[in-house]
C-alpha positions in Angstrom: 69.0 -61.2 -99.5 68.4 -59.9 -96.2 66.3 -61.4 -93.3 63.2 -59.2 -94.2 63.3 -60.4 -97.5 63.9 -64.1 -96.7 61.0 -63.6 -94.2 58.6 -61.9 -96.3 59.6 -64.5 -99.2 58.4 -67.2 -96.7 55.0 -65.4 -95.7 54.1 -65.1 -99.4 55.0 -68.6 -100.0 52.9 -69.8 -97.3 49.8 -67.8 -98.5 50.3 -69.2 -102.2 50.3 -72.7 -100.8 46.9 -72.1 -98.8 45.8 -70.2 -102.5 46.8 -73.7 -104.1 45.1 -75.9 -101.6 41.7 -73.5 -101.8 41.9 -73.8 -105.7 42.2 -77.4 -105.6 39.3 -77.7 -103.0 37.2 -75.2 -105.5 38.0 -77.2 -108.2 37.1 -80.7 -106.8 33.6 -79.4 -105.2 32.8 -77.5 -108.2 29.1 -77.8 -109.5 29.9 -76.0 -112.8 32.5 -75.6 -115.0 33.3 -72.2 -114.2 33.9 -72.7 -110.9 36.1 -75.6 -111.8 38.4 -73.5 -114.2 38.7 -71.0 -111.6 39.8 -73.3 -108.9 42.3 -75.2 -111.3 43.4 -71.5 -112.5 44.3 -70.4 -109.0 45.9 -73.5 -108.3 48.0 -73.2 -111.1 48.9 -69.6 -110.5 49.9 -70.4 -106.8 52.3 -73.3 -107.9 53.9 -71.3 -110.8 54.3 -68.4 -108.4 55.7 -70.8 -105.7 58.1 -72.1 -108.2 59.1 -68.6 -109.0 59.8 -67.9 -105.3 62.0 -71.1 -105.3 64.1 -70.3 -108.1 64.7 -66.8 -107.0 66.0 -67.9 -103.7 68.4 -70.3 -105.6 69.5 -67.6 -108.0 70.3 -65.2 -105.3 72.4 -67.8 -103.4 74.2 -68.7 -106.4 74.8 -65.1 -107.1 76.2 -64.5 -103.7 78.4 -67.6 -104.2 79.9 -66.5 -107.3 80.4 -63.0 -105.9 82.2 -64.5 -103.0 84.6 -66.7 -105.4 85.2 -63.4 -107.5 86.1 -61.4 -104.5 88.6 -64.1 -103.1 90.1 -65.3 -106.3 
């Protein structure tokens, strides 16, 4: 993972955190069920996406360590 990919993952992660907060605010201030469902869905999607970014980061880090071990014995 190069620096450009790390920076883009950081920016996307920050945007997803903002979307999660917006979703929670929508759900908490909703006057109807539909907007509440949309807010909770937006927050849930953003959290799942963030966990996916975190998993991808650690998977790539582990793969790089395994490759280094394989090269050096």
